[in-house]
C-alpha positions, 0 to 999 in steps of 0.5 A: 730329507735335509733341513734345508730341502724341508725349508724349500718346500715350505716356503714354495707352499707358502707362496702358492698359499698366496691369493693371486693380484685380483686383476681390476674390475672394469665396468663400460657403460658400452661395448666399445668401450669394454672392447677397449679397455680389453685390448688395453687390460688384457689378463690385468682386468676383468670387464663387464658392459652394462649395454649390449649392441642390441639396446638403445644406450639413452634408454637402459633400466637401472636393474640389481644386477647392474648395480651389485657390478657397479657395487664392485667396480674399479674403474667405470668406463662411460661415454659420458657427453649425457648419453647415459644421464637417463640412468647411470646416476640412479646406479652409480647412486645406488651401488654405493660406491664412493670410487665412481663419484662424477670427476673422481679418478675411477670414473673415466668418462670418453667423450672428455677426450674427443671434439664433439660435432654437432653442439647445440647453440641452444637446448630446447627440449621440443627439439628432441634429444638434444645433448648440450655437450655433442653428439655424444656417439663418438665411437664411430670414428676410429680417430676418436677410437684411438684418442681415447685408448691412449686417455683410457691406458693413462687412467688404467695406470692411474688407478693400478699403478703396479700395472702401469708398464703393462698398460703401456705396452698393450697401448703401443701395439694396439695403437700400431695396429690401429693405425694401419687399420685406418689407413686400410678402412679410408683407402677401402672407403674412398667410393663412399665419399660424397655418397647421400644417405639416409638414417634412422637416429643422429647417431652416425654423424661421426661415421659420415664426417670421418668417410666424408658420406652426406646425410640427407635426411633421417627417418626421425623428423626430430632426434629420439622421435619415432617417424608418423606415416605422413612424415615419411611419405613426405621423406620419400617425396623428397628423395624422389627428387633428391636420391639417396644411395641408401638407408641406415639403422643401427642394429638395436634401431627398430627396423620398420620405417628403414624397410618402408622407406627401402622398398617404397624409394627402392634403395637399399636397408643397410644395418650396422652393428653400431658398436662391438657385437652389432653383428657375427663380425663385429666381435671387437673393434677391428670387426666393427669397422671391417663390417661397417665399411663393407656392408655400407660398399656392398650398399652403395655399389648396389644397381 
């Protein structure tokens, strides 16, 4: 064996022994942002979500496992707009991870990049769970997802400059597919325009605004306040005069009130995935909207 060949083998062995560049650890507060980060990051990111589609994102327990995940995070991706105010500050503080401080590059708030709806003129706790920055459930308008995608790709490139080109390339590919999907969804959803519905909570506002659906009422008399029997009876009487086509809830919400109204008002009860993972079809962001529109159209067509 020549000395040149031996040298080549030693060099190859040394390269093989070098650790691969570690993927960026991204922790998302909600499944939709975990899915978006994965779309934009591919194999350059390790992504996890602190919540699931079957959990109310307003109310999460700051468990030790979540604290440990925050401790190792390179980038935190959350909605903001006070959605996580009841639990996220505790996780950040107890993680001891200075990178995640509010306002730092590694703390990304999706709500900063969209136009909020339902911004209150005053904040009064007697009005229920009202958010001063507006309705935080921004993920149900795909135009918002597109805006957040552009901002998030830029933030990924900022905190992981070595892979900036990859993030921008994946953003371009995602944006093209997303724009095509939006055109399809908007065409499919034309029959929903002007359709009157009842929702469980004020968490479908962006979806209704995008589709032109008319929300007559919510099952909760105030945001976050569950309905009494008397309130549901009053709502049922109201619907006798001004009928709705369906009653809608998110996958994580208690089904009892919507089932009661469905039976008494004789309208379909629809369970929307609300976020990625909310049903089998909503396995990614594209499936989230495919499934939501399919479910609404089916209920709207029901006799």
